[in-house]
C-alpha positions in Angstrom: 0.1 0.2 0.0 1.1 3.7 -0.7 1.4 6.1 1.9 -1.8 8.8 1.5 -0.4 12.4 0.7 -3.6 14.4 2.0 -1.5 15.9 4.4 1.1 17.6 1.9 0.3 20.0 -0.4 -0.2 19.3 -3.8 -0.4 20.5 -7.5 -2.5 18.5 -10.0 0.0 18.5 -13.4 -0.8 17.6 -16.6 2.0 14.8 -18.1 2.5 12.2 -20.5 2.5 8.7 -19.8 3.0 5.9 -22.1 0.2 3.7 -22.2 1.6 0.5 -22.3 3.3 1.7 -18.9 0.1 3.0 -17.5 -1.3 -0.4 -18.3 1.3 -2.2 -16.5 0.6 0.5 -13.5 -2.8 -0.6 -13.6 -2.8 -4.5 -14.0 -0.3 -4.6 -10.3 -1.8 -1.1 -8.4 -5.4 -1.3 -6.7 -7.4 0.6 -7.7 -7.6 4.8 -6.7 -3.9 4.3 -5.7 -2.4 4.9 -9.2 -1.0 8.7 -8.3 0.5 7.4 -4.6 2.0 4.8 -6.7 4.1 7.1 -9.3 4.8 9.8 -6.5 6.6 7.1 -4.6 8.4 5.6 -6.7 9.2 9.0 -8.1 10.4 9.6 -4.4 12.7 6.2 -4.8 14.5 7.2 -7.9 15.2 10.5 -6.6 16.8 8.9 -3.5 18.6 6.6 -6.1 20.0 9.5 -8.2 20.9 11.7 -4.8 23.0 8.4 -3.7 24.7 7.9 -6.8 26.0 11.6 -6.5 26.9 11.1 -3.1 28.8 8.4 -4.2 30.0 10.0 -7.2 31.8 13.2 -4.9 33.1 10.9 -2.2 35.1 9.0 -4.8 38.8 8.6 -3.8 38.4 10.1 0.0 39.3 6.2 1.2 42.9 5.5 1.4 44.2 2.1 2.4 47.3 4.1 3.5 44.7 5.8 6.1 43.3 2.3 7.4 46.0 0.0 7.8 44.0 -1.6 10.2 41.3 -2.5 7.7 44.1 -4.2 5.2 42.2 -7.4 4.6 38.4 -9.0 5.0 40.1 -10.4 8.5 41.0 -7.6 9.4 37.6 -5.9 8.5 35.3 -8.7 10.0 37.1 -8.2 13.5 36.8 -4.4 13.2 33.0 -5.2 13.1 32.7 -7.7 15.3 34.3 -5.2 18.1 32.3 -2.5 17.3 29.1 -4.6 17.2 30.1 -5.9 20.9 30.3 -2.1 22.1 27.6 -1.1 20.5 25.3 -3.8 21.7 27.2 -3.2 25.6 26.3 0.4 25.2 22.5 -0.9 23.4 21.8 -3.2 26.5 23.4 -1.1 29.7 21.6 2.2 28.6 18.3 1.2 30.1 19.6 -0.1 33.2 
């Protein structure tokens, strides 16, 4: 199910959609939810594009020389295990 967007300001727009694509949407999306489906798909695509841009901007920021402690998969697994243990400890003691 798609989120009801009645709480947000909206604007009615006119766009052209290929009929074959509309038929596919209508076959999968329950009656009356086409707009919510298209809005949700658009939001997801914008998130994907923004994530791609962020990855492209950050390309080259990692340097093996700056992280010799993470030189191979065993070292990475050790780091993850240590940090999970510390996180679990903090999470479990916070409520006490």
